[in-house]
C-alpha positions in Angstrom: 0.0 0.0 0.0 1.1 3.6 -0.7 2.5 5.2 2.5 4.1 8.5 3.4 7.4 8.1 5.1 8.4 11.7 5.8 7.6 15.3 4.9 10.3 18.0 4.8 10.4 21.8 4.0 13.6 22.9 2.1 13.4 26.5 3.5 13.9 27.0 7.2 11.9 30.3 7.4 8.6 31.0 5.5 8.4 34.4 3.8 5.4 36.3 2.6 5.0 35.9 -1.1 7.4 33.0 -1.5 5.9 29.7 -2.4 6.4 26.7 0.0 6.9 23.4 -1.6 7.4 20.5 0.7 9.3 17.4 -0.1 7.0 14.3 0.5 8.8 11.0 0.5 6.6 8.1 -0.5 6.9 4.4 -0.2 5.2 1.8 -2.5 6.2 -1.9 -2.1 6.8 -2.7 -5.8 8.4 0.4 -7.4 9.3 4.1 -6.7 6.6 6.7 -7.0 6.6 10.5 -6.9 4.0 12.8 -5.4 3.3 14.3 -8.9 2.1 10.8 -9.9 -0.5 10.6 -7.1 -3.6 12.8 -7.4 -7.3 12.5 -6.7 -7.8 12.1 -10.5 -4.9 9.7 -10.8 -4.8 7.4 -7.7 -2.1 4.8 -7.3 -3.2 1.4 -5.9 -6.6 3.1 -5.1 -5.1 5.8 -3.0 -4.1 9.4 -3.4 -2.6 12.1 -1.2 -4.6 14.9 0.6 -2.8 18.1 1.6 -3.8 20.8 4.1 -2.1 24.0 5.4 -3.0 25.6 8.7 -2.1 28.9 10.3 -1.6 28.5 14.0 -2.5 31.7 15.8 -1.6 32.0 19.5 -2.8 34.4 22.1 0.7 35.7 22.2 1.0 38.5 19.7 4.2 38.7 17.7 5.9 41.5 15.7 9.1 40.9 13.8 12.3 43.0 13.3 12.5 45.0 10.1 16.2 44.4 9.9 16.4 40.8 11.2 13.0 39.4 10.2 13.8 36.1 11.9 14.0 37.9 15.3 11.0 39.1 17.4 10.7 42.9 17.7 11.1 44.6 21.0 11.3 48.2 19.9 9.0 50.2 17.6 9.7 53.6 16.0 6.6 55.8 16.5 7.9 58.3 13.9 7.2 55.6 11.2 3.6 55.4 12.2 3.1 59.2 12.2 4.8 59.5 8.8 2.6 56.6 7.5 5.6 54.5 6.7 4.7 50.8 6.4 4.4 49.4 9.9 6.6 46.5 9.2 9.6 48.9 8.8 9.0 50.4 12.3 10.1 47.3 14.3 13.6 46.4 15.6 14.7 43.5 17.7 17.0 45.5 20.1 18.5 48.9 20.8 21.8 47.7 19.1 19.9 46.8 16.0 18.1 50.2 15.9 21.4 51.9 16.4 23.2 50.1 13.6 20.3 50.7 11.2 19.6 54.3 12.1 21.5 55.9 9.3 19.5 53.9 6.8 16.3 54.1 8.7 16.4 57.9 8.9 16.3 58.0 5.1 12.7 56.7 5.3 11.8 59.6 7.7 13.5 62.2 5.5 11.8 61.0 2.4 8.4 60.8 4.1 8.9 64.3 5.6 9.8 65.8 2.2 6.7 64.4 0.6 4.0 64.4 3.3 5.0 66.4 6.4 2.4 69.2 6.2 1.4 69.5 9.8 4.1 72.0 10.8 5.8 69.8 13.4 9.5 69.8 13.3 11.3 66.6 12.4 12.5 65.8 16.0 8.9 66.0 17.2 7.4 64.0 14.4 10.1 61.3 14.0 11.5 61.0 17.6 15.0 61.3 18.9 17.8 58.8 18.7 21.4 59.1 19.9 24.5 57.0 18.9 24.6 55.3 22.3 21.6 53.2 21.3 19.2 54.6 23.7 15.8 55.5 22.5 14.1 58.9 22.7 10.5 59.9 22.8 9.9 58.6 19.3 10.7 55.0 20.1 8.6 52.6 22.3 9.4 49.3 23.9 7.3 46.3 23.0 6.7 43.9 25.8 7.3 40.2 24.9 3.6 39.5 25.4 3.1 42.0 22.6 1.5 45.4 22.9 0.9 45.5 19.2 -1.8 43.3 17.8 -0.6 41.0 15.0 -3.6 42.0 13.0 -2.0 45.4 12.5 0.7 43.8 10.5 -1.7 42.5 7.9 -2.9 44.1 4.7 -6.3 42.5 4.7 -5.4 39.6 2.5 -7.8 36.7 2.5 -7.3 33.1 2.1 -8.4 31.0 -0.9 -10.5 28.7 1.3 -13.2 29.5 4.0 -11.2 29.2 7.1 -11.8 26.0 9.1 -11.2 26.8 12.8 -10.2 24.2 15.4 -9.6 25.4 18.9 -6.5 24.0 20.5 -5.2 23.7 24.0 -2.9 26.4 25.3 -4.8 29.2 23.6 -3.9 28.2 20.0 -6.3 28.4 17.1 -5.8 26.7 13.8 -7.1 28.3 10.6 -7.1 26.1 7.4 -5.5 28.3 4.7 -4.8 25.9 1.9 -5.6 22.5 0.4 -2.8 22.0 -2.3 0.6 20.8 -1.9 2.2 24.2 -2.2 1.3 27.3 -0.2 2.3 30.9 -0.5 2.3 32.8 2.8 0.3 36.0 2.9 0.5 39.1 5.1 -2.1 37.5 7.5 0.4 34.8 8.3 3.1 37.1 9.5 4.4 36.2 13.0 2.5 32.9 12.9 3.5 29.2 12.6 2.3 27.2 9.7 1.5 23.5 9.7 1.6 21.3 6.6 -0.3 18.0 6.8 -0.3 15.1 4.3 -2.3 11.9 4.6 -3.1 8.9 2.3 -6.7 8.8 1.3 -8.7 5.9 0.0 -10.0 6.8 -3.5 -13.4 5.2 -3.1 -14.3 6.1 0.5 -12.4 9.4 0.5 -11.4 8.5 4.1 -7.9 8.8 5.5 -5.8 5.6 5.7 -3.4 5.5 8.5 -1.8 8.4 10.4 -1.1 11.8 8.8 2.4 13.2 8.4 2.9 16.8 9.3 5.6 19.5 9.9 5.6 22.9 11.5 7.3 25.9 10.1 9.1 28.8 11.9 7.1 32.1 12.2 6.2 33.6 8.9 8.3 36.8 8.3 7.5 39.7 5.9 9.6 39.9 2.7 12.4 42.5 3.3 12.4 45.2 0.8 15.1 47.8 0.1 14.4 51.5 -0.1 13.5 52.5 -3.6 16.4 53.9 -5.7 15.8 57.2 -7.3 16.1 58.1 -11.0 18.4 61.2 -11.1 18.6 63.7 -13.9 22.0 64.2 -15.4 20.9 66.3 -18.4 20.6 69.6 -16.5 16.9 69.7 -16.8 14.5 67.9 -14.6 12.3 66.2 -17.1 8.7 65.5 -15.9 8.2 61.8 -15.2 11.3 61.1 -13.1 9.7 59.3 -10.2 10.8 56.8 -7.6 10.9 53.1 -8.3 7.3 52.6 -7.2 6.1 54.7 -10.2 9.1 55.1 -12.5 8.2 56.2 -16.0 10.2 57.6 -18.9 9.5 61.0 -20.1 8.2 61.5 -23.7 10.7 60.6 -26.4 13.1 58.7 -24.1 13.6 55.1 -23.2 15.3 53.3 -20.3 17.8 50.4 -20.2 18.4 48.2 -17.3 21.5 45.9 -16.9 21.6 43.4 -14.0 23.6 40.2 -13.1 21.0 38.4 -11.0 23.3 35.7 -9.5 22.4 32.3 -10.9 21.0 29.9 -8.3 23.7 27.4 -9.1 26.3 29.9 -7.7 24.3 31.1 -4.7 25.8 28.7 -2.3 26.1 28.9 1.5 29.8 28.3 1.1 30.3 31.4 -1.1 27.8 33.6 0.7 28.0 32.4 4.3 27.1 35.9 5.6 23.7 35.8 3.9 20.9 33.9 5.8 20.1 30.7 4.1 16.5 31.6 3.6 17.5 34.7 1.7 19.7 32.6 -0.6 16.9 30.2 -1.5 15.7 30.6 -5.0 12.0 30.6 -3.9 12.8 33.8 -2.0 15.3 35.4 -4.4 13.2 35.0 -7.5 10.3 36.9 -6.0 12.5 39.6 -4.6 14.4 40.0 -8.0 11.1 40.1 -9.9 9.8 42.8 -7.6 12.9 44.8 -8.1 13.1 44.4 -11.9 9.4 45.1 -12.5 9.6 48.1 -10.1 12.2 49.9 -12.4 9.8 49.6 -15.3 12.6 49.7 -17.8 11.9 49.6 -21.5 14.8 47.3 -22.2 16.0 44.8 -19.6 19.4 43.0 -20.0 19.9 40.2 -17.4 23.0 38.0 -16.9 23.4 34.7 -15.1 19.8 33.6 -15.9 19.5 29.8 -15.7 17.8 28.2 -18.7 15.1 26.5 -16.6 14.5 29.8 -14.7 14.2 31.7 -18.0 11.6 29.3 -19.3 9.6 28.6 -16.2 9.8 31.9 -14.4 11.2 35.1 -15.9 9.7 34.7 -19.4 6.2 34.0 -18.3 6.2 36.4 -15.4 7.6 39.3 -17.3 5.2 38.5 -20.2 2.5 39.5 -17.7 4.0 43.0 -17.6 4.2 43.4 -21.3 7.8 42.2 -22.0 8.9 40.1 -25.0 11.8 37.8 -24.2 15.0 36.8 -25.9 17.6 34.3 -24.4 21.0 32.9 -25.3 22.3 30.1 -23.1 26.0 29.6 -22.5 27.6 26.8 -24.4 28.6 23.7 -22.4 32.4 23.5 -22.8 33.2 24.1 -19.1 30.0 22.7 -17.7 29.4 19.3 -16.2 26.0 19.5 -14.5 22.4 19.6 -15.6 22.2 21.3 -19.0 18.9 22.9 -18.0 20.7 24.9 -15.3 23.3 26.4 -17.6 23.0 30.2 -17.3 23.0 32.7 -20.0 21.9 36.2 -21.1 18.3 37.2 -21.3 17.0 40.4 -23.0 13.4 41.7 -22.5 11.8 44.7 -24.1 8.4 46.3 -23.7 6.1 45.4 -26.6 4.4 48.8 -26.5 7.7 50.6 -26.8 9.8 48.4 -29.2 9.4 45.6 -31.8 11.8 42.9 -32.6 13.8 43.3 -35.9 16.7 40.8 -35.7 18.6 38.7 -33.2 22.3 37.8 -33.3 24.0 35.2 -31.1 27.7 35.3 -30.3 29.4 32.2 -29.1 33.0 33.1 -28.2 34.0 29.4 -28.4 33.3 29.4 -32.1 35.3 32.6 -32.7 38.1 31.0 -30.7 38.1 27.9 -32.9 38.2 30.1 -36.0 41.1 32.1 -34.6 43.0 29.0 -33.5 42.6 27.4 -37.0 43.8 30.6 -38.7 46.8 31.8 -36.7 48.0 29.2 -34.2 50.6 26.6 -35.2 49.3 23.0 -35.3 51.6 22.0 -32.3 50.0 24.6 -30.1 46.4 24.3 -31.2 45.3 22.1 -28.3 46.9 24.4 -25.7 45.3 27.5 -27.4 41.9 25.9 -27.4 42.1 24.9 -23.8 42.8 28.6 -23.0 40.4 30.3 -25.4 37.4 28.1 -25.6 35.0 29.1 -22.8 31.3 29.0 -22.6 30.7 32.8 -22.6 28.2 34.3 -25.1 26.6 37.5 -26.1 23.0 38.3 -27.2 22.6 41.1 -29.7 19.1 42.4 -30.5 18.1 45.0 -33.1 14.9 46.7 -32.0 12.6 49.3 -33.7 11.2 52.0 -31.5 7.4 52.6 -31.6 7.7 56.0 -30.0 8.7 59.4 -31.7 11.7 61.4 -30.6 11.0 65.0 -31.1 12.5 65.7 -34.4 14.6 62.6 -34.7 12.6 61.1 -37.5 12.9 64.1 -39.7 14.1 62.0 -42.6 11.2 59.6 -42.4 13.4 56.7 -41.4 12.4 54.3 -38.6 14.4 54.5 -35.4 16.4 51.4 -34.7 18.5 50.5 -31.6 21.0 47.8 -31.3 21.3 46.3 -27.8 24.2 43.9 -26.9 24.0 41.9 -23.7 27.0 39.9 -22.6 28.8 38.1 -19.7 32.6 38.0 -20.1 34.8 35.2 -18.7 35.2 35.5 -14.9 38.7 34.1 -14.3 41.0 36.8 -13.3 44.2 35.1 -14.5 42.8 35.1 -18.1 43.2 38.8 -18.9 44.0 38.0 -22.5 40.9 36.0 -22.9 38.7 38.7 -21.4 40.2 41.4 -23.7 39.9 39.1 -26.8 36.2 38.4 -26.0 35.4 42.0 -25.7 37.3 42.8 -28.9 35.5 40.1 -30.7 32.1 41.5 -29.6 33.0 45.0 -30.6 34.1 43.9 -34.0 30.8 42.2 -34.6 28.9 45.3 -33.5 31.0 47.4 -35.9 29.7 45.3 -38.8 26.1 45.9 -37.6 26.8 49.6 -37.3 28.3 49.8 -40.8 25.1 48.3 -42.3 22.7 50.8 -40.7 22.6 54.2 -39.0 21.8 52.7 -35.6 22.6 53.6 -32.0 24.5 51.1 -30.0 24.0 49.9 -26.4 26.5 47.5 -24.9 25.4 46.1 -21.5 26.5 43.4 -19.2 28.9 41.9 -16.6 32.4 42.3 -18.2 34.3 40.9 -15.1 36.7 43.7 -15.7 37.5 46.6 -13.4 37.6 50.2 -14.5 41.0 51.0 -16.0 41.6 47.4 -17.1 42.4 46.6 -20.7 38.8 45.5 -21.7 37.4 48.6 -20.0 39.9 50.8 -21.9 39.0 49.3 -25.2 35.3 49.9 -24.6 35.6 53.4 -23.2 38.5 54.7 -25.2 38.3 52.7 -28.4 41.9 51.4 -28.0 44.4 49.9 -25.6 47.7 51.6 -24.7 50.6 49.3 -25.9 52.1 49.7 -22.4 49.0 48.6 -20.5 50.0 46.0 -17.9 47.2 43.6 -19.0 48.9 43.0 -22.3 51.8 41.3 -20.4 49.5 38.2 -20.1 49.3 37.0 -23.7 50.8 33.4 -23.8 49.2 32.7 -27.2 50.2 36.1 -28.7 46.7 36.7 -29.9 46.7 40.4 -28.8 49.6 41.3 -31.1 50.0 43.6 -32.9 48.4 46.0 -30.3 47.5 48.4 -33.2 44.7 45.9 -34.0 43.1 46.3 -30.5 40.8 49.2 -31.7 37.2 49.9 -32.7 35.4 52.7 -34.3 32.3 52.8 -32.2 31.9 56.1 -30.3 31.1 54.3 -27.0 30.8 56.1 -23.7 30.0 54.7 -20.3 26.6 55.9 -19.2 27.5 56.2 -15.5 30.4 58.6 -16.4 27.7 61.2 -16.8 27.5 61.6 -13.0 31.0 63.1 -13.2 29.5 66.1 -15.1 26.7 66.7 -12.6 26.9 69.8 -10.3 25.0 70.3 -7.1 22.1 68.4 -5.5 21.5 64.7 -5.8 24.1 64.5 -8.6 26.8 65.7 -6.3 25.8 63.0 -3.8 26.3 60.4 -6.5 29.7 61.8 -7.5 30.9 60.7 -4.0 30.1 57.2 -5.0 32.2 57.5 -8.1 35.9 56.8 -8.7 37.4 60.2 -9.8 40.2 58.4 -11.7 37.9 56.4 -14.0 34.5 58.2 -13.7 32.9 54.8 -12.9 31.0 53.7 -9.9 33.1 52.6 -6.9 31.4 49.3 -7.0 28.7 47.3 -8.8 29.8 43.9 -7.4 30.0 43.7 -3.6 30.7 40.6 -1.6 32.7 40.1 1.6 35.8 39.2 -0.3 35.5 41.6 -3.3 34.2 45.1 -4.0 34.6 46.9 -7.3 32.9 47.6 -10.6 32.3 44.9 -13.2 29.0 46.0 -14.8 28.5 48.8 -17.3 26.2 50.3 -19.8 28.0 51.8 -22.8 26.2 53.8 -25.5 26.9 55.5 -28.8 27.6 59.1 -27.8 27.0 60.4 -31.4 23.4 59.2 -31.5 22.3 58.9 -27.9 22.4 61.2 -24.9 22.0 60.3 -21.2 19.0 61.9 -19.5 18.9 60.1 -16.2 20.6 57.5 -14.2 19.5 55.2 -11.4 21.2 56.3 -8.1 24.1 54.2 -6.9 24.3 52.5 -3.6 26.9 53.0 -0.9 28.3 50.5 1.5 26.3 51.9 4.4 23.0 51.4 2.6 23.8 47.7 2.3 23.6 47.6 6.1 24.5 44.2 7.6 28.0 43.1 6.7 28.1 45.6 3.8 28.0 42.7 1.4 25.7 41.2 -1.2 23.6 39.3 -1.5 21.4 40.1 1.5 17.8 39.8 2.5 17.1 43.2 0.8 19.1 42.8 -2.3 19.1 39.3 -3.9 22.2 39.4 -6.1 25.8 40.1 -5.4 25.6 42.8 -8.1 23.5 45.9 -8.2 21.3 46.9 -11.1 22.3 49.7 -13.4 19.7 51.8 -15.3 20.0 54.6 -17.7 17.5 56.8 -19.6 18.5 57.8 -23.1 17.2 60.2 -25.7 18.0 59.6 -29.4 19.7 62.7 -31.0 18.3 64.1 -34.3 20.0 62.6 -37.3 21.2 66.0 -38.6 23.1 66.6 -35.4 25.1 63.3 -35.4 
């Protein structure tokens, strides 16, 4: 007879909005069977499985810390309540936690005050006082462990899919039935409460349970942490209407926005590499929802993602972004250096809004094919195997030619359609292969030159180049050439970079974020402090405990495009705990870059 041996939850902490999928281990005497094979409509041996989820509510009310959501809150900032900041952000687990988070927390107050403080009270009165010793002022209250704040105040009124079945339990506990499928997605109503998953074998004819049920309890449900919205900052000298925060970001008329983001493949998001990040925040069930919220929140017209696993593209990103009006293109890495499941190979994914662009043409660049051609042409036979071992990698680039559906104030004065060429790439990661990195970037640029020669078309080159500012690949992109004395050229065992005079291109590329270096006062000046004055690039786009620097860029054709706005950069303080990524708030070890562009009129190019 079919029996359930054990149930198990892969994630140690349930999070609002993140689907819970238990593992159910079954036993059948004659052969293995999976839970997907056993349903009410497809019973096995006359039996199927029945699932139920319960929320266990206790008389003890619980609030959770906004910084450490797995901890119970003991302090609440009243200033957040008066400023109508979401209540979940007002809780802290200890004075030390509040003290450490204050510099970040006060930003919420300042933004709320600038937009909604119309009652005449000064900031100290409205938002309370706090000093660096960790003591609380009049604006912070202690929460007793019994809970002075009703847990119902943490909810947003979400309802369950099923009429709640209530069973009174001993010790002041009440069980609410909240689901009858194998999976369950916690809602805001579940915050602070334990969930129970129950599985039992049922006779297909009588519909009666057979044997004992198997069940498991979760930890308390926590709210999904969310970072403060990043602002879109004008660099054109004119504040164009339509520049809003992430919760309502839109492009102004005649412009378009481009996002580039390495989202950290799940295959690489291991506890060994990112031991400082809580395991629940590293789980794909959590990260995918957090990443989707962030990406959708930017409302970019063109989205270039790197490290997108093949299965995640097909099963999650393509269908989910389709709901928001995006068409998807994907290029998976080749398998030369991969030995695992082919479905988990990552690649580059490009999305564009159908109401803003239409797809004209797609080019796929496999650097291993170019390496084979180069080796056959210039490497002596005796050295071919060595050359191929060094050059043949699995890196790729995805190039999309798009046609704009919007007008650009005088751009189309010749009656020609407005095309844009978008390249999305992820260059080889190994730091000892400087020659390979430079060769891959050079190969991509030469391909883009051919496209540019065939049409009057602006170029956008986005991605993770695994190259710091000032490196040879960065110099080639930003300056159009590499100085013959550049130290990176010393690493060239195959002599593929000689003569140096060939390491050039004719595309007028400029790094979008270098525009911050030209901005004067105000918010732009604040961003300049987050830039490297020697290279005019961000101080970092990749930030882990062991590495912090810039690897990600958005380059554009300066003769045909101008930068209107840029997404503000982060600083190490804003990353809060451990000043490293990923974290519960930010679900990749990279940060997203976004630029707003305007096409220049053709007669000015």
